[in-house]
N, C-alpha and C positions, 0 to 999 in steps of 0.2 A: 563577489558571488559569480560563479561561472555562467549562470543563465543570463545575468545582466550583461556580462562581457560579450557573450554571443550576440545578444540583441544590439549592443553598441556597434559591434563589428558589422552586423547585417545592415544597420542603419547607414554606416559609412559606405558600404558597398552599394546600397540602393541609391545614395546620393550621387555616387560616381557614375552609375549606369543608367539612371533614370532622368527624364526631363524634370525640371523643378516642379511643375504643376502636379506630376504624378507622385512625387516623393511624399507630400503631405497625405495623400489618400492611402499610400502604402503603409505609412506610419500608423494611421488609424486602424487599418486592417491588422497589422502586426500587433498593436496594443490590444485590440479586441480579441484576437486569437489567444494572446498570452493571458488575458483576463479570463477568458472562457476556460482555458486549461486549469488555471489556479482555482477558480471558483467551482467549476464542475467537479474537480477532484475533491474539494472540500465537501460538496454535496454527496459524493459517493462515500466519503469517510463518515459523514454524519449518518447516512443511511445504514452503513455497516455497524455503527455504534448504537443504533436505535433498537437493539434486540438483546434481550437478557441472555440468551444462549451464546451469542457472539461475544458479549462482554465476559461471560464466564470462561469461554475459550481463551480470551486474551489474558485473563487473570491466571488461569492454569498454566499457560505457556510462559508466564513470567518466571515461575518456579517449577519447571517440569519434574524434577526429581521428587519434589514434595507431593505432587498430584498424580503421578503415573508410575506404574511398575517398570522395572528394567525391561529393555527390548532385546530381542535376539539380533536384529539388524539395526544398526544406527544407534549412536549415542544420544540420549535424551536432550542434552544441552547443545552439543556440537551439531548434530544433524536435525534435531527436532523430534517431535512426537508423531508416531504413526497415526494416520487418520482413523484407523480401526479402534485404537485406544480412546481417541476423542469421542467417536460415535458411541462406544460402549459406556463411557463416563457420562455422556449426555442422555443415555438411554433412548437413543433414536437410531434409525436405520443409517447405514453408511451413505446411501444417496442423499439423505437429508443433511447429514453432517457435511458431505461434500459441498452442498449448496452454501451452507454457512461459511465453510472454509474458503470457498471460491470468492464469496463476497468480501471477506476480510483480506484475501490476497489481492483482489481487484482494487481495493482501497489502499493497498500498499502497506497494510499493518502487519501482515505475516508473509513469510516466504515458504514456498514448497520446494522440496528436494526429493527427486525420485531415487529410490534405492530398491533394486530389483523391481518387483511389480507394485510396490507400495509407495505412497507419498508421505513424507514426513514434514511437519510444519513447525516453524519456530517464529517467534516475534521478531519484527524488524525494529530494534530498539531505537535506531536513529530516526526512523519514520515516526515512531511513537513520540519522541521528544519534539520533532518538528510540528506534529499535530497539536501537542499540548501548548507549544509556544503560539501557534496560529490561533488556537481557541482562546488563549489568555488575552490575545490582542483584540478579540471581537467585542 
């Protein structure tokens, strides 16, 4: 795993550059920082998944051609679905839809792509698999 390899290399570098007493404290700080990143991210993901509208968005984006009409700009599968179509399907305003989409994007579950003045969203399937695996282990 690349993240673990980077931490191992950082640990080796710290041992070479730091006095022995400082190495243990730095290892604790690095471990705590890594733990925070992993678990804070999980917290963001769980918060994003704790909303019916956001769950519907994820479901629709799994099969965009089934749930959305063809778009003028951008392919539904390759580029994603325009946020305007998502707002319309949810029957909410575009600013409200943007809040939901931003929460999903911040959690890493979807990715946005700008085309002209619009943003198109698609699921990040690799992230979805990682989250499923992580939740299965809880």
